[in-house]
DOGU-573288 format. One record per atom (N, C-alpha, C): x, y, z; residue in three letters. Coordinates in steps of 0.1 Angstrom, whole numbers, plus 5000, padded with zeros to 4 digits. Layout:
BEGIN
XYZAla
...
END
This chain:
BEGIN
108415314702Met
109115434698Met
109415434683Met
109915314679Arg
110115304664Arg
108915324656Arg
107815264661Thr
106515284654Thr
106115424653Thr
106215494664Ala
105915644664Ala
106715724655Ala
108115684655Arg
109015754645Arg
108615724631Arg
108315604628Ala
108015564614Ala
106715634610Ala
105715644619Thr
104515714616Thr
104715854613Thr
105515924622Ala
105816064620Ala
106516084607Ala
107415994604Ala
108216014591Ala
107216004579Ala
106315904580Ala
105315884569Ala
104416004568Ala
103916054579Val
103116174579Val
103816294573Val
105116314577Thr
105916424572Thr
106116404557Thr
106316284552Ala
106516264538Ala
105216294530Ala
104016254536Val
102816284529Val
102516434528Val
102816494540Ile
102616644540Ile
103516714530Ile
104816664530Gly
105716724520Gly
105316694506Gly
104816574503Ala
104416544490Ala
103216634486Ala
102316644496Gly
101116734493Gly
101516874491Gly
102416924499Ala
102917064497Ala
103517084483Ala
104316984479Ala
105016984466Ala
104016984455Ala
102916904457Ala
101916894446Ala
101217024445Ala
100917094456Val
100217224456Val
101117324449Val
102417324453Ala
103317424446Ala
103417394431Ala
103517264428Ala
103617234413Ala
102417274406Ala
101217254412Gly
099917294406Gly
099917444404Gly
100317524414Arg
100317664413Arg
101217714402Arg
102417654401Phe
103417694391Phe
102817664377Phe
102217544375Ala
101717514362Ala
100517604359Ala
099617634368Ser
098517714365Ser
098817854361Ser
100017904366Asp
100518034363Asp
100618054348Asp
100817944340Ala
101017954326Ala
099818024319Ala
098618004325Ala
097418064320Ala
096918184328Ala
097118174341Leu
096518274350Leu
097418404351Leu
098618394346Arg
099518514346Arg
100118544332Arg
099218534322Ile
099718564308Ile
100018714307Ile
101218754304Pro
101518894302Pro
100718964291Pro
100219084293Ser
099519154282Ser
100519204272Ser
100019194259Gly
100819254248Gly
101919164244Gly
102019044248Arg
103018954243Arg
102418824236Arg
103118774226Pro
102518654220Pro
102318544230Pro
101318464228Leu
101018344237Leu
102218244236Leu
102418164246Pro
103418064246Pro
103217954236Pro
102017944230Thr
101717854219Thr
102317894206Thr
102718024205Glu
103318074193Glu
104818044192Glu
105217974181Pro
106617934180Pro
107518044178Pro
108718034183Gly
109818134180Gly
110418114166Gly
110618224159Leu
111218224146Leu
112518304147Leu
113418284137Thr
114618364135Thr
114518444123Thr
114818574124Val
115018664112Val
116318624105Val
116318584093His
117518544086His
118018654077His
117118734072Ala
117518844063Ala
116418944061Ala
116719064057Thr
115619164053Thr
116119224040Thr
115219264032Ala
115519344020Ala
114319434017Ala
114319514007Ala
113219604004Ala
111919524002Ala
111019544012Gly
109719484011Gly
109719334014Gly
110819284020Gln
110919134022Gln
111519104036Gln
111118994042Val
111818944054Val
111918794052Val
113018744055Thr
113318594055Thr
113318544069Thr
112418434071Leu
112218384084Leu
112518234084Leu
112618174096Thr
112718034097Thr
111517964091Thr
111817854083Arg
110617784077Arg
109917704088Arg
108717734090Asp
107917674101Asp
106417694096Asp
105517604102Leu
104117614098Leu
103617754101Leu
104117814112Ala
103617954115Ala
104018054105Ala
105318034100Ala
105818134090Ala
105118114076Ala
104418004074Leu
103717974062Leu
102218014062Leu
101818064073Arg
100318094074Arg
099918194064Arg
098718194059Pro
098218294050Pro
097918424058Pro
097918534051Gly
097418664056Gly
098518754061Gly
098018854070Arg
098918954076Arg
099018944091Arg
100218964096Tyr
100518954110Tyr
101419054115Tyr
101419084128Gly
102519154134Gly
103619064136Gly
104819114135Leu
106019034138Leu
106819104149Leu
106919044161Val
107519124172Val
108819054177Val
109819134180Gly
111019084186Gly
111219164199Gly
112419154204Glu
112719214217Glu
112719374215Glu
113119424204Arg
113119564202Arg
112519614189Arg
111619534183Phe
110919584171Phe
109519524169Phe
108719594161His
107419554157His
107319584142His
107019484134Ala
106819494120Ala
105519434116Ala
105119454103Val
103919394098Val
104319314085Val
104019184085Val
104319104074Val
103019054067Val
103119054053Gly
102019004045Gly
102318864041Gly
101718824029Pro
101818684025Pro
103218634021Pro
103318504020Val
104518444016Val
104718484001Val
105918513998Leu
106318563984Leu
106818443976Leu
106118413965Ala
106518303956Ala
107618353947Ala
108418263943Gly
109418293933Gly
110618363938Gly
110818373951Thr
111918443957Thr
113018343960Thr
114218383960Ser
115418293962Ser
115618283977Ser
115618163983His
115918143997His
116317993999His
116817964011Ser
117217824014Ser
116017744017Ser
116217614018Ala
115117514020Ala
114617534034Ala
115317584044Asp
114817594057Asp
114417734061Asp
114117814051Thr
113617954053Thr
112417974044Thr
111718084047Val
110518134039Val
110618284038Val
110218344027Val
110218484025Val
108818534025Val
108518634033Arg
107218704033Arg
107418844030Arg
106318904025Arg
106319054023Arg
106419124036Arg
107319224036Leu
107519314048Leu
106819444044Leu
105619454050Glu
104719574047Glu
105219694053Glu
105619694066Arg
106119814073Arg
106819774085Arg
107719854090Val
108319844103Val
107819954112Val
107019914123Thr
106420014131Thr
107420084140Thr
108320004146Tyr
109420064154Tyr
110519964154Tyr
111720014157Gly
112919934158Gly
113319884144Gly
114219794143Thr
114719734131Thr
115019584132Thr
114219504125Pro
114519354126Pro
115919324119Pro
116819264126Glu
118119234121Glu
118319084120Glu
119219034111Pro
119518894110Pro
119918844123Pro
119418724127Gly
119718664140Gly
118718704151Gly
117818804149Asp
116818834159Asp
115818724160Asp
115418704172Arg
114318614175Arg
112918684174Arg
111918624169Ala
110618694167Ala
109518594167Ala
108318644170Arg
107118564169Arg
106018644162Arg
105018574157Phe
103918634151Phe
102918674162Phe
102118784159Thr
101118834168Thr
099918884159Thr
098718864164Pro
097618924156Pro
097619074155Pro
098319144164Asn
098319284164Asn
099119344153Asn
098519414143Val
099219474132Val
099319624135Val
098819674146His
098919824149His
099519834163His
100119944165Val
100719984178Val
100220124181Val
099820154193Gly
099320284197Gly
097820294200Gly
097220404197Asp
095820424199Asp
095220454186Asp
093820474185Pro
093220504173Pro
093820624165Pro
094220724172Ala
094820844165Ala
096220814160Ala
097120764168Thr
098420744164Thr
098620624154Thr
097720524155Ala
097820414146Ala
097120424133Ala
095920494134Leu
095020494122Leu
094620634118Leu
095020734126Gly
094520874123Gly
093120894126Gly
092520824136Val
091120824139Val
090920904151Val
090021004150Asp
089721084162Asp
088921004172Asp
089321024185His
088620944195His
088721024208His
087920984218Thr
088021044231Thr
088520934241Thr
089220974251Val
089720884261Val
088820904274Val
088120804278Leu
087220804289Leu
087720724300Leu
087220754312Asp
087420664324Asp
086020614328Asp
085720494324Val
084420434327Val
084420374341Val
083520414350Pro
083520354364Pro
083320204363Pro
084320134370Gly
084219984370Gly
084219944385Gly
084019814387Glu
083919754400Glu
085119784408Glu
086319774402Leu
087519794409Leu
088219934408Leu
087620014399Gly
088120144397Gly
087920194383Gly
088420304379Pro
088220354365Pro
088820264355Pro
088120244344Leu
088620164332Leu
088920264321Leu
090120284317Pro
090520364306Pro
089820304293Pro
089120394286Thr
088320344274Thr
088520444263Thr
088720384251Trp
088620464238Trp
087220474234Trp
086820584230Phe
085420604224Phe
085620664210Phe
085220594200Val
085220644186Val
083720674183Val
083320804180Pro
081920834178Pro
081520784164Pro
080120764163Gly
079520724151Gly
078120774150Gly
077420764139Ala
076120824137Ala
075020734142Ala
075220604144Arg
074120514147Arg
073820504162Arg
072620454166Asp
072320444180Asp
072520294184Asp
073120214176Thr
073620084179Thr
075120094181Thr
075620064193Trp
077020074196Trp
077719944196Trp
079019944194Val
079819814195Val
080819834206Val
080819744215Ile
081819744226Ile
082819624223Ile
084019654222Ala
085019554217Ala
086119524228Ala
086319404232Val
087319364242Val
088219264237Val
089519284240His
090619184237His
090619064246His
091518974243Gly
091618854251Gly
093018824256Gly
093318694257Leu
094518654263Leu
095818704256Leu
096718754264Gly
098018804258Gly
097918924250Gly
096718984249Ala
096619104240Ala
096319234248Ala
096219344241Thr
095819474247Thr
094719524238Thr
094319654241Arg
093319714233Arg
093819734219Arg
095119734216Glu
095619754203Glu
095019644193Glu
094719524198His
094119424190His
092919464182His
092119544189Val
090819594183Val
091019684171Val
092219744171Leu
092519834160Leu
092419764146Leu
092619634146Asn
092619564133Asn
091219584126Asn
090119594134Val
088819594128Val
088119734130Val
088819834135Leu
088219954139Leu
087820034126Leu
088620034115Asp
088120094103Asp
086920034097Asp
086819904098Ala
085619834093Ala
084319874101Ala
084519894114Leu
083319934122Leu
083020084119Leu
084020164117Arg
083720304114Arg
083120324101Arg
083520244091Arg
082820254078Arg
081320234078Arg
080920154088Asn
079420134090Asn
078820224100Asn
079620324105Gln
079120434113Gln
078720394127Gln
079320284132Phe
078920244146Phe
079820324156Phe
079220374166Pro
080020424178Pro
080720304184Pro
082020314188Val
082720204193Val
083420244206Val
083220154216Leu
083920164229Leu
084920054230Leu
086120084234Val
087219984235Val
087720004249Val
087219924259Pro
087719944273Pro
088919854276Pro
089819904285Ala
090719824292Ala
089919764303Ala
090419644308Tyr
089719584320Tyr
090819534329Tyr
090319484341Arg
091119444352Arg
092319354347Arg
093519384351Gly
094619314347Gly
095419374336Gly
094819464328Asp
095519534318Asp
096519634325Asp
097619664318Pro
098619754324Pro
098019894329Pro
097019944321Glu
096520074325Glu
095220074333Glu
094819954336Ala
093519934344Ala
093819884358Ala
092719884366Pro
092919834380Pro
093419684380Pro
094219654390Arg
094719524391Arg
093619434397Arg
093619304392Ser
092719214398Ser
093119184413Ser
092219174422Pro
092619164436Pro
093719054439Pro
093618944432Asp
094618834434Asp
095718834423Asp
095718934414Gly
096718944404Gly
096618844393Gly
095518764392Leu
095418654383Leu
094318684372Leu
094518624361Asn
093518624350Asn
092518514353Asn
091218554353His
090218454356His
089518404343His
090118424332Leu
089618374319Leu
088218414316Leu
087818534320Gly
086518594317Gly
085518584328Gly
085818494338Glu
084818464348Glu
084518574358Glu
085518664360Thr
085218784368Thr
085418914359Thr
086218904349Glu
086519014340Glu
085219064333Glu
084218974332Trp
083019024324Trp
082319134331Trp
082519154344Arg
081919264351Arg
082419404346Arg
083619404341Asp
084219534336Asp
083519554322Asp
083219454314Leu
082519474302Leu
081119514305Leu
080519464316Asp
079219504320Asp
079219654323Asp
080319704330Ala
080419844333Ala
080419934320Ala
081119884310Ala
081119954297Ala
079819954290Ala
079019844292Leu
077719834287Leu
076819934293Leu
076919954306Arg
076120044314Arg
076420194309Arg
077720214307His
078120354302His
077520374288His
077520274279Ala
076920294266Ala
075520324267Ala
074720254275Val
073320274276Val
073020404282Val
073720444292Asp
073520574299Asp
073920684289Asp
074720664279Ser
075120764270Ser
074320774257Ser
073220694257Gly
072320704245Gly
072320584236Gly
073020474239Ala
073020364230Ala
071620294232Ala
070920264221Arg
069620194221Arg
069920044221Arg
070820004213Lys
071219864212Lys
072819854213Lys
073319744217Val
074719724218Val
075119584212Val
076219584205Val
076819454200Val
078019434208Val
078219324215Leu
079419294222Leu
080319204213Leu
081619254213Tyr
082519194203Tyr
083719154211Tyr
084119024212Gly
085218984219Gly
086118884213Gly
087418884216Trp
088318784211Trp
088718694223Trp
088918564221Ser
089418484231Ser
088618484244Ser
089318524255Thr
088518534268Thr
087618664268Thr
087918754259Gly
087018864257Gly
085718814251Gly
085718714243Ala
084518654238Ala
083718584249Ala
084518524258Thr
083818464270Thr
083218574279Thr
083818684280Met
083318794287Met
082018844281Met
082018854267Ala
080718894260Ala
079618794263Ala
079918664263Leu
078818564266Leu
078318584280Leu
079218594289Arg
078818614303Arg
078018744305Arg
078418844299Thr
077618974300Thr
076218964294Thr
076118904282Ala
074818884276Ala
073918794284Ala
074518704292Ala
073718614300Ala
073318664314Ala
074218744319Arg
074118784334Arg
073818924336Arg
074019014327Ser
073919164330Ser
072519204332Ser
072319294341Glu
070919354343Glu
070519434331Glu
071419464322Leu
071119544310Leu
071119454298Leu
071019324299Arg
071219234288Arg
070119254277Arg
069019314281Glu
068019334270Glu
068419434260Glu
069519514263His
070019604253His
071119534244His
071519414247Val
072519344238Val
071819284226Val
072119344215Ala
071419304202Ala
072119194195Ala
073419174198Gly
074119074191Gly
075519044197Gly
076118934193Leu
077418894198Leu
078318864186Leu
079618914187Leu
080618884177Leu
081718814185Leu
082018684182Leu
082918614190Leu
084018554181Leu
085318594184Asp
086418554177Asp
087218454186Asp
087418334182Ser
088118234189Ser
087718224204Ser
086418204206Pro
085918204220Pro
086518094229Pro
086818124241Val
087318024251Val
086017974257Val
085617854253Leu
084417794257Leu
084617674267Leu
085917634268Asp
086217534278Asp
087517574284Asp
087417644296Trp
088617704302Trp
089717594306Trp
089217474310Glu
090217374314Glu
091117334302Glu
090517314290Phe
091317284278Phe
092317404276Phe
091917524277Thr
092817634274Thr
093917644284Thr
093617624297Leu
094617624307Leu
095617514305Leu
095217394301Arg
096117284298Arg
097017314286Arg
096417374276Ala
097117404264Ala
098217514267Ala
097917614274Leu
098917714277Leu
100017664287Leu
099617584296Ala
100617524305Ala
101517424298Ala
100917344289Gly
101717254281Gly
102617324272Gly
102217444266Ala
103117514257Ala
104317574265Ala
104217584278Arg
105417624286Arg
106117504292Arg
105917384285Arg
106717264288Arg
106317214302Arg
105117234307Thr
104717174319Thr
104517024317Thr
105116934325Pro
104916794323Pro
103416754323Pro
103016664315Gly
101616624315Gly
101116574328Gly
101916514336Val
101416464349Val
101016584358Val
101516704356Leu
101116814364Leu
099916894359Leu
099416864347Leu
098316934342Leu
097016924350Leu
096616804355Pro
095516794364Pro
095616884376Pro
096916884382Leu
097116974393Leu
097017114390Leu
097317154377Ala
097217294373Ala
095717334373Ala
094817234368Val
093417264368Val
092917284382Val
093217194391Arg
092717204404Arg
093217324411Arg
094517364409Ala
095017484415Ala
094317604409Ala
094017614397Ala
093317724391Ala
091917734397Ala
091217624399Gln
089917634406Gln
090017684420Gln
091017634427Gly
091217684441Gly
091617824442Gly
092417874432Arg
092918014433Arg
091918114428Arg
091018074419Thr
090218174412Thr
088718144413Thr
088318024417Gly
086917984417Gly
086417954404Gly
087317914394Leu
086917884381Leu
086217754380Leu
084917754379Tyr
084117634377Tyr
083217654365Tyr
082917784361Gly
082217804349Gly
080817744349Gly
080417684338Asp
079117624337Asp
078917494344Asp
080017444350His
079917314358His
079417344372His
079417464377Arg
079017494390Arg
077417494391Arg
076917434402Pro
075417424403Pro
074817564402Pro
073817574394Gly
073117704392Gly
073717804383Gly
074817764377Ala
075617864369Ala
074817894356Ala
075018014350Val
074418044337Val
075217984326Val
074617904318Arg
075417834308Arg
075717924296Arg
076917904290Leu
077317984279Leu
076417974267Leu
075817854266Asp
075017834254Asp
073517874256Asp
073317944267Gly
071917984270Gly
071518124264Gly
072318184256Val
072018314251Val
071418304237Val
070218354236Ala
069418334223Ala
069318474216Ala
070418524212Ile
070418644203Ile
071418624191Ile
071218704181Pro
072118674169Pro
073618674173Pro
074318574169Thr
075718554173Thr
076518514161Thr
077618574158Gln
078518534147Gln
079818494154Gln
080318374151Ile
081518314156Ile
082518304145Ile
083718354147Phe
084818334138Phe
085818244145Phe
086018124139His
086918034145His
087417924135His
088417854138Gly
088917754128Gly
089717644135Gly
090017534127Pro
090517414133Pro
092017424137Pro
092717534133Asp
094117554137Asp
094317624150Asp
093317654157Asp
093417714170Asp
093717604180Asp
094917614186Thr
095317514196Thr
095117554211Thr
094517674212Val
094317734226Val
092817714230Val
091917744221Ala
090517734223Ala
089917644211Ala
089617524214Pro
089317434203Pro
088117474195Pro
088217454182Trp
087117484172Trp
085917404175Trp
086117284180Arg
085017184181Arg
083917244190Arg
084317324200Phe
083317374209Phe
082517484203Phe
083117564194Ser
082317654186Ser
081417584176Ser
081817484170Arg
081017404161Arg
079817344169Arg
080017294181Arg
079017244189Arg
077917344192Arg
078417464196Leu
077517574200Leu
076717614188Leu
077317624176Ala
076517664164Ala
075517554160Ala
075917434161Ala
075017324157Ala
073817324167Ala
074017354179Ala
072917354189Ala
071917464188Ala
072417574181His
071617694179His
071617744165His
071117664155Pro
071217704141Pro
070417824137Pro
069417864146Asn
068617984142Asn
069318114147Asn
070218104156Thr
070818234162Thr
072318234160Thr
073018124159Val
074518124159Val
075018084145Val
075818164139Thr
076518144127Thr
078018124129Thr
078618014124Leu
080017994125Leu
080718024112Leu
081618114112Gln
082418144100Gln
083818064102Gln
083917964095Thr
085117874096Thr
086317944089Thr
087417964097Val
088618024092Val
089817924093Val
090417884082Arg
091417784082Arg
092817854082Arg
093817794088Gly
095217844087Gly
095517954097Gly
094617984107Ala
094818094116Ala
094918044130Ala
095918094138Pro
096018054152Pro
095018134161Pro
095118114173His
094118164183His
094018314182His
092818364181Ala
092418504181Ala
093018584169Ala
093318514158Ala
093918574146Ala
093018544133Ala
091718534135Met
090918494124Met
090918604113Met
090918734118Trp
091018844108Trp
092218844100Trp
093318804107Asn
094618814100Asn
094718714088Asn
094118604089Ala
094218504078Ala
093618554065Ala
092518634066Asp
091918694053Asp
091118814057Asp
091818924059Pro
091019044064Pro
089819084055Pro
089919074042Ala
088819114034Ala
087619024036Ala
087818894036Ala
086618804038Ala
086118824052Ala
086918844062Tyr
086518854076Tyr
085618984077Tyr
086019094071Glu
085319214072Glu
084019214065Glu
083919134054Glu
082719124047Glu
081719044055Glu
082118944062Ser
081218864071Ser
080818954083Ser
081719034087Leu
081419134098Leu
080319224093Leu
080419284081Arg
079419374076Arg
078119304075Arg
078019184069Arg
076819114067Arg
076119084080Arg
076819064091Phe
076219034104Phe
075619164110Phe
076419274108Leu
076019394115Leu
074919474108Leu
074819464095Val
073819544087Val
072319524093Val
071919394096Pro
070519384101Pro
070319444115Pro
071419464122Leu
071419514136Leu
071419664136Leu
071619734125Met
071819874125Met
070519944129Met
END
């Protein structure tokens, strides 16, 4: 009897430990699979607004606050745009002063908590930039995909998709640059976005299923007269672009890829996001296994899968060594393996999906040089 009771207790303990491990893995994987749209990633440090003045904002001194370039600054009730660090201004040793270019809404006040975001615009092409556009509903696998269409004179179109933690507003950073070169531009929302159909399991699949919504936008472009299409993606949007170029039945129409901070190793990205939410290191392997079980995320490791590096069309990557979410080394490896088709524009001092922000002029010039031969 005692032996039976001991065995039962041991089995119960094992089952309990197993259930606890499963629960812990699910909790940890949520850090990447349930990233809210339109909010800074958890890897972005929190800052405090110390003071504001005409054209200036004083922030906590941090490596993030010292980054070069232009960024959105978001708090609980405001969005502003900050420019470079201002030299020669008076401030304490633990603060930094940046140019305050504009306040989009709300008012940053001393004591407010804030984070940087790549998004420097809020709204749609008309409200943010004064750009005429049409709102379309592109038929997708799960339902209609709300899509901005900005017309242009060329028969080569650009389809641009955002990535982790972002919305379609992210694309507005480069919309003027694309318009100057007269490209028609499609900017679709996709599954999981607030205005788009919900993913059946409510999870982000890091591009592994979302690419089918980009494929739907590609089909709409071809059906609407696009002779060639350039797929442009940030973060997991770049992963979607790679998947679409490799798997779509219409891939012969894809003339080029623009990839900003591509997620080329989903396991690293999941671990980075989970770690940024203070997930103990011992739980990170459980998070990876939980993500695989919940979403089927196996990517290029699955037998018979299409490899990300199997796409042989002109590709421009914007990426840099300061990205802690999608490591730069994978982009370097991809470019080194395909020197005839893949060009890597190294951008230093920029966090994930913010390569444009670090130096908008240089970024847009590289963008122009890549696109001109594809016109």
